[in-house]
C-alpha positions as CSV (number, residue, x, y, z in Angstrom):
1,X,95.2,321.4,20.1
2,X,98.8,320.6,19.1
3,X,99.7,320.0,22.8
4,X,96.9,317.5,23.1
5,X,97.9,315.7,19.9
6,X,101.5,315.5,21.1
7,X,100.4,314.2,24.5
8,X,98.5,311.4,23.0
9,X,101.4,310.5,20.8
10,X,103.6,310.3,24.0
11,X,100.9,308.2,25.7
12,X,100.9,305.8,22.7
13,X,104.7,305.5,22.9
14,X,104.6,304.6,26.6
15,X,101.7,302.2,26.0
16,X,103.8,300.3,23.4
17,X,106.6,300.0,25.8
18,X,104.3,298.7,28.6
19,X,103.0,295.9,26.3
20,X,99.6,297.3,25.5
21,X,98.3,296.4,22.1
22,X,98.8,299.4,19.7
23,X,97.9,298.9,16.1
24,X,99.7,301.5,13.9
25,X,98.2,302.0,10.4
26,X,100.3,304.9,8.9
27,X,103.0,307.2,9.3
28,X,100.6,309.8,10.8
29,X,100.5,307.7,14.0
30,X,97.0,306.5,13.4
31,X,96.3,303.9,16.1
32,X,93.7,301.8,17.7
33,X,94.5,301.3,21.3
34,X,93.5,298.0,22.9
35,X,93.5,296.3,26.3
36,X,92.8,292.8,27.1
37,X,91.0,292.1,30.5
38,X,87.9,291.0,32.1
39,X,85.0,293.4,31.9
40,X,81.6,293.8,33.5
41,X,79.3,296.6,32.4
42,X,77.0,297.4,35.3
43,X,73.9,299.5,34.8
44,X,73.6,301.8,37.8
45,X,69.8,301.8,37.3
46,X,69.5,298.2,38.3
47,X,69.1,298.7,42.1
48,X,66.1,301.0,41.2
49,X,64.4,298.0,39.9
50,X,65.5,295.7,42.7
51,X,68.0,293.9,40.5
52,X,71.6,293.1,41.0
53,X,74.6,292.7,38.6
54,X,76.1,289.3,37.9
55,X,79.3,290.3,39.7
56,X,81.4,288.4,37.2
57,X,83.3,289.9,34.4
58,X,83.7,288.3,30.9
59,X,87.0,288.2,29.0
60,X,87.0,291.1,26.5
61,X,89.1,293.4,24.4
62,X,88.6,297.2,25.0
63,X,89.5,299.5,22.1
64,X,89.6,303.3,21.9
65,X,89.2,304.7,18.4
66,X,87.1,306.6,15.9
67,X,83.5,305.7,15.0
68,X,81.1,307.4,12.6
69,X,78.2,308.9,14.6
70,X,75.2,308.4,12.4
71,X,73.2,311.3,14.0
72,X,75.6,314.0,12.8
73,X,77.7,312.0,10.3
74,X,80.9,312.9,12.1
75,X,83.6,310.8,13.6
76,X,83.8,310.7,17.4
77,X,85.9,308.9,19.9
78,X,84.5,305.8,21.4
79,X,85.4,303.0,23.7
80,X,84.4,299.6,22.2
81,X,84.1,296.5,24.2
82,X,84.2,293.1,22.4
83,X,83.6,289.7,23.9
84,X,83.5,286.2,22.6
85,X,79.7,286.4,22.4
86,X,79.8,290.0,20.9
87,X,82.9,290.3,18.7
88,X,81.2,293.3,16.8
89,X,81.4,295.1,20.1
90,X,79.4,297.6,22.2
91,X,80.5,301.2,21.7
92,X,80.5,304.0,24.3
93,X,81.2,307.6,23.5
94,X,84.2,309.1,25.5
95,X,84.3,312.8,24.7
96,X,82.9,314.7,27.7
97,X,81.2,311.5,28.8
98,X,83.4,310.1,31.7
99,X,82.0,311.0,35.0
100,X,84.7,309.5,37.1
101,X,87.7,307.0,37.2
102,X,88.0,304.6,40.1
103,X,91.6,303.5,40.2
104,X,92.3,302.6,43.9
105,X,93.3,299.0,42.9
106,X,95.0,299.8,39.5
107,X,98.2,298.2,40.7
108,X,96.3,295.0,40.9
109,X,94.9,295.3,37.4
110,X,91.5,296.6,38.5
111,X,89.7,299.9,37.7
112,X,86.2,301.3,36.9
113,X,85.2,303.9,34.4
114,X,81.9,305.6,35.2
115,X,80.1,306.9,32.2
116,X,77.5,309.7,32.2
117,X,75.3,308.4,29.2
118,X,74.4,305.6,29.4
119,X,74.5,305.4,33.2
120,X,76.9,302.4,33.4
121,X,80.1,301.5,35.3
122,X,82.7,299.7,33.2
123,X,84.5,297.5,35.7
124,X,87.9,296.2,34.5
125,X,89.9,293.4,36.2
126,X,92.7,290.9,35.6
127,X,94.5,293.4,33.4
128,X,98.2,294.0,33.2
129,X,98.8,296.9,35.7
130,X,101.0,299.0,33.4
131,X,98.9,298.5,30.3
132,X,95.8,299.4,32.3
133,X,97.3,302.6,33.6
134,X,98.2,303.7,30.0
135,X,94.8,302.7,28.7
136,X,93.2,304.8,31.4
137,X,95.5,307.7,30.5
138,X,94.4,307.5,26.8
139,X,90.7,307.5,27.9
140,X,91.3,310.6,29.9
141,X,92.8,312.3,26.9
142,X,89.9,311.1,24.8
143,X,87.4,312.5,27.3
144,X,89.1,315.9,27.3
145,X,89.7,316.0,23.6
146,X,88.0,318.6,21.3
147,X,87.2,316.3,18.3
148,X,88.3,313.0,16.8
149,X,90.4,314.7,14.1
150,X,92.8,316.2,16.7
151,X,93.8,312.7,18.0
152,X,95.8,310.1,16.0
153,X,93.1,307.3,16.2
154,X,92.1,304.8,13.6
155,X,88.5,303.5,13.0
156,X,87.2,300.9,15.4
157,X,86.9,297.4,13.9
158,X,85.7,294.0,15.3
159,X,88.3,291.8,17.0
160,X,89.4,288.3,16.1
161,X,88.1,285.3,17.9
162,X,91.5,284.5,19.5
163,X,91.8,288.0,21.0
164,X,88.8,287.3,23.3
165,X,89.8,283.8,24.4
166,X,90.0,283.2,28.2
167,X,93.4,283.9,29.6
168,X,95.8,281.0,29.3
169,X,96.7,279.4,32.7
170,X,99.0,276.6,31.6
171,X,101.8,276.4,29.0
172,X,104.2,273.6,28.3
173,X,107.1,274.0,25.9
174,X,109.3,270.8,25.5
175,X,111.1,271.6,22.3
176,X,113.5,274.4,21.4
177,X,111.7,275.0,18.1
178,X,108.5,275.8,20.0
179,X,110.3,278.3,22.4
180,X,108.8,281.8,21.8
181,X,111.4,284.3,20.5
182,X,109.3,287.1,19.1
183,X,106.2,286.9,21.4
184,X,105.8,287.2,25.1
185,X,104.6,284.6,27.5
186,X,100.9,285.0,28.4
187,X,100.8,287.2,31.5
188,X,98.0,285.2,33.0
189,X,100.1,282.0,33.2
190,X,99.9,280.1,36.5
191,X,101.9,277.0,35.3
192,X,104.9,277.2,33.0
193,X,107.1,274.3,31.8
194,X,110.1,275.0,29.6
195,X,112.0,271.7,29.3
196,X,114.6,270.4,26.7
197,X,115.2,273.8,25.3
198,X,118.9,274.1,26.1
199,X,118.4,277.3,28.1
200,X,121.6,278.4,29.7
201,X,119.9,281.0,31.9
202,X,116.4,281.9,33.0
203,X,114.5,284.1,30.6
204,X,113.8,287.3,32.3
205,X,110.4,287.4,30.6
206,X,109.3,284.6,32.8
207,X,110.0,286.7,35.9
208,X,107.2,289.2,34.9
209,X,104.6,286.4,35.2
210,X,103.2,287.6,38.6
211,X,100.5,284.8,38.8
212,X,102.9,282.0,38.3
213,X,102.5,279.2,40.8
214,X,104.5,276.5,39.2
215,X,107.7,277.0,37.2
216,X,109.3,273.9,35.6
217,X,112.7,274.6,34.0
218,X,113.9,271.0,34.1
219,X,116.3,269.4,31.6
220,X,118.1,272.5,30.5
221,X,121.6,274.0,30.9
222,X,121.0,276.6,33.6
223,X,124.1,277.4,35.6
224,X,122.8,280.3,37.8
225,X,119.5,281.4,39.2
226,X,118.6,285.2,39.2
227,X,117.6,286.6,42.5
228,X,114.6,288.1,40.9
229,X,112.9,284.7,40.9
230,X,112.2,285.6,44.5
231,X,109.9,288.4,43.2
232,X,107.4,285.7,42.0
233,X,105.1,286.2,44.9
234,X,102.8,283.3,44.2
235,X,105.4,280.7,43.3
236,X,104.8,277.5,45.2
237,X,106.6,274.9,43.0
238,X,110.1,275.4,41.4
239,X,111.5,272.5,39.4
240,X,115.1,272.7,38.3
241,X,115.8,268.9,37.8
242,X,118.8,268.1,35.5
243,X,120.5,271.5,35.0
244,X,124.0,272.7,35.8
245,X,123.5,274.6,38.9
246,X,126.5,275.0,41.2
247,X,124.8,277.2,43.9
248,X,121.5,278.1,45.2
249,X,121.4,281.9,45.9
250,X,121.1,283.1,49.4
251,X,119.0,286.0,48.1
252,X,116.4,283.5,47.1
253,X,116.3,282.2,50.7
254,X,115.5,285.8,51.9
255,X,112.8,286.6,49.3
256,X,109.1,286.1,49.3
257,X,109.8,282.4,48.6
258,X,109.9,282.0,52.4
259,X,106.1,282.4,52.4
260,X,105.1,280.6,49.2
261,X,107.6,277.8,48.2
262,X,106.3,274.3,48.9
263,X,108.1,272.1,46.4
264,X,111.8,272.6,45.4
265,X,113.4,270.1,43.0
266,X,117.2,270.7,42.7
267,X,118.0,267.1,41.8
268,X,120.7,266.2,39.1
269,X,122.7,269.4,39.4
270,X,126.2,270.3,40.7
271,X,125.4,271.5,44.1
272,X,128.1,271.0,46.7
273,X,126.4,272.9,49.6
274,X,123.3,275.0,50.4
275,X,123.4,278.4,52.2
276,X,122.9,278.8,55.8
277,X,119.7,280.7,55.2
278,X,118.3,277.9,53.1
279,X,116.2,276.8,56.2
280,X,114.3,280.1,56.1
281,X,112.1,278.5,53.4
282,X,109.9,277.2,56.1
283,X,106.9,276.4,53.9
284,X,108.7,273.6,52.1
285,X,106.9,270.3,52.1
286,X,108.8,268.4,49.3
287,X,112.6,268.8,48.8
288,X,114.5,266.9,46.2
289,X,118.4,267.0,46.3
290,X,119.2,263.7,44.6
291,X,122.3,263.3,42.4
292,X,124.3,266.3,43.4
293,X,127.7,266.7,45.0
294,X,126.4,267.7,48.5
295,X,128.9,267.1,51.3
296,X,126.4,268.3,54.0
297,X,122.9,269.3,54.5
298,X,121.9,272.7,55.8
299,X,122.9,273.1,59.5
300,X,119.5,274.1,60.7
301,X,117.5,271.6,58.5
302,X,115.3,270.9,61.5
303,X,113.7,274.2,61.2
304,X,111.8,273.1,58.1
305,X,109.0,272.1,60.3
306,X,106.6,271.4,57.4
307,X,108.9,269.3,55.4
308,X,107.3,265.8,54.8
309,X,109.3,264.4,51.8
310,X,113.1,264.7,51.6
311,X,115.3,262.9,49.0
312,X,119.0,263.4,49.0
313,X,120.2,260.2,47.4
314,X,123.5,259.8,45.6
315,X,125.4,262.7,47.2
316,X,128.6,262.8,49.2
317,X,127.0,263.0,52.7
318,X,129.2,261.4,55.4
319,X,127.2,262.6,58.3
320,X,123.9,264.3,59.0
321,X,123.5,267.5,61.0
322,X,122.4,267.3,64.6
323,X,119.3,269.4,63.7
324,X,118.2,266.4,61.6
325,X,116.6,264.8,64.7
326,X,114.0,267.5,64.8
327,X,112.4,266.5,61.4
328,X,109.1,264.7,61.1
329,X,108.9,263.2,57.6
330,X,106.6,260.9,55.7
331,X,109.3,259.7,53.3
332,X,113.1,259.9,53.4
333,X,115.6,258.7,50.8
334,X,119.3,258.9,51.5
335,X,120.4,256.0,49.5
336,X,123.9,255.9,48.0
337,X,125.6,258.3,50.3
338,X,129.2,257.4,51.7
339,X,128.1,257.5,55.4
340,X,131.0,256.5,57.6
341,X,132.0,256.5,61.3
342,X,133.0,259.9,62.5
343,X,136.1,260.6,64.5
344,X,135.8,262.6,67.7
345,X,136.7,266.2,67.5
346,X,137.7,268.1,70.6
347,X,137.8,271.8,70.5
348,X,137.6,272.8,74.1
349,X,139.5,275.3,76.4
350,X,139.5,275.7,80.3
351,X,138.6,278.4,81.1
352,X,136.6,279.3,78.0
353,X,137.7,282.6,76.2
354,X,135.6,285.6,77.0
355,X,134.2,285.9,73.5
356,X,132.9,282.3,73.7
357,X,131.3,282.9,77.0
358,X,129.6,286.1,75.8
359,X,128.4,284.4,72.6
360,X,127.0,281.4,74.5
361,X,125.2,283.9,76.9
362,X,123.6,285.7,73.9
363,X,122.4,282.4,72.5
364,X,121.3,280.8,75.7
365,X,119.4,283.9,76.9
366,X,118.0,284.5,73.4
367,X,119.2,288.1,73.4
368,X,118.6,290.1,70.2
369,X,121.5,290.6,68.0
370,X,122.5,291.8,64.5
371,X,125.3,293.4,62.6
372,X,124.2,296.8,63.8
373,X,125.0,295.6,67.4
374,X,127.9,293.1,67.0
375,X,130.5,292.4,64.3
376,X,129.1,290.4,61.3
377,X,131.5,287.4,61.8
378,X,130.0,287.0,65.3
379,X,126.5,287.0,63.8
380,X,127.5,284.2,61.5
381,X,128.9,282.2,64.4
382,X,125.7,282.5,66.3
383,X,123.7,281.4,63.2
384,X,125.4,278.0,63.3
385,X,125.6,277.6,67.1
386,X,125.6,273.9,68.2
387,X,123.2,272.6,70.9
388,X,124.5,270.4,73.6
389,X,122.7,267.4,75.0
390,X,122.0,269.4,78.0
391,X,120.2,272.0,76.1
392,X,122.8,274.7,76.3
393,X,124.6,276.2,73.2
394,X,128.2,276.2,72.2
395,X,129.9,278.2,69.4
396,X,133.5,277.6,68.6
397,X,134.5,275.5,71.6
398,X,132.9,272.1,71.8
399,X,133.4,268.3,71.5
400,X,131.9,266.8,68.4
401,X,131.1,263.2,67.6
402,X,128.5,261.3,65.6
403,X,126.0,258.7,66.8
404,X,124.2,256.3,64.6
405,X,120.5,256.9,64.4
406,X,117.8,254.8,63.0
407,X,116.1,257.0,60.4
408,X,112.7,255.7,61.3
409,X,112.9,258.0,64.2
410,X,112.3,261.0,61.9
411,X,110.4,259.4,59.0
412,X,107.5,257.1,58.6
413,X,108.9,255.5,55.3
414,X,112.7,255.2,54.8
415,X,114.5,254.0,51.7
416,X,117.4,251.8,52.5
417,X,120.6,253.7,53.0
418,X,122.7,250.9,51.4
419,X,122.5,247.6,49.6
420,X,122.9,245.9,52.9
421,X,119.4,246.8,54.1
422,X,120.5,249.4,56.7
423,X,118.4,252.3,57.8
424,X,120.9,253.9,60.2
425,X,123.0,256.9,59.5
426,X,125.5,258.9,61.6
427,X,124.2,262.2,63.0
428,X,126.4,264.9,64.6
429,X,126.3,265.3,68.3
430,X,127.9,268.2,70.2
431,X,128.9,268.7,73.9
432,X,129.5,272.1,75.4
433,X,131.9,270.8,78.1
434,X,133.9,267.7,79.3
435,X,131.2,267.1,82.0
436,X,128.4,266.7,79.4
437,X,130.7,264.5,77.2
438,X,131.6,262.3,80.2
439,X,127.9,262.0,81.1
440,X,127.2,260.9,77.5
441,X,130.0,258.3,77.6
442,X,128.8,256.9,80.9
443,X,125.2,256.5,79.6
444,X,126.5,254.8,76.5
445,X,128.6,252.4,78.5
446,X,125.6,251.5,80.7
447,X,123.5,250.8,77.6
448,X,126.2,248.6,76.3
449,X,126.4,246.6,79.5
450,X,122.6,246.0,79.5
């Protein structure tokens, strides 16, 4: 008996840590354990009468506690289900009355408790996974318990109206005084805006909101992003406008954001560059980089094949990467960048060093490589390999120049590059050999003569 009581106390302690509602009434650990989730009570006799269940749960609060059994005037352990329509609750006896637990999807916040009498299945969904696990553990203890007096439970009582409200999907906080300090963010949030709150870092409580699709942290003082933002597996919009970011973590580029992130707003920060792996965020449709200190765009920006809206106005861009030609945009804004003619750079050797020849062969033949096969610095070189006009690749030895390109070649709508009405910008161009460079000069000369 004492072991059972002690086990229940341990369960209550772990439940509190997991965020499950535990109402403590006295020093004797008298509690009423509660879980908020969607519940559907399915009568297993319905198919016998040719009927089906609704298949849709209602928002409810489940409680485990004591209830006076009028038949024998003794307290027994019950599970009570309270909904907005029935706040008084429906009660189900637990002791020796649970036939089976179905917990295959408990990690997704889903489970089913099958009762013997009445013959119903209590289907739970949209619950916090950790809270659900602990609640089911408490139900198992109650099912096996000898009597209500051996377990530290309080008497079941009806719930408040606010406890059975539908889960909150959106929350907007635009004042520091409204920022929650003692309460958690609703776990069900899909959209969260926290602006003008003078946050200097991302609140780690936000990173447990697994259903979050849009996170707006604009107009704060955030200087660094935690890599764990990448654990928000549903996040499609990340807005960080007007903060103090100096870098965008490479870890974020390697996270699940590769598969989900569609809108990224990094405007009005202090970014000078973006990591080489930035272009792994291949689901991006809208990218805002205005009012930073960027001196260059990501080398492989052309790999963002779904990108349709790009704004990088008021930065320090002097030239665009050669990969820029591969973009297919609907709207492009590069106004206010100091684009200027680019001097030719010649880094060529005859004959080419063996390392350059080997690296070119790996790139041109698309051979697999990695730090487990070749040194890490060679991997980094291959990741930023340049492509010549002839289609071949060059690594560290090439001729580099810049050619003016009309930005309408890559975008349907173009914001003027300067106050003079121009829509041209210099784009890098590389040549793997003197032969390719000479051919380019000949073609340019012939176009000039015509």
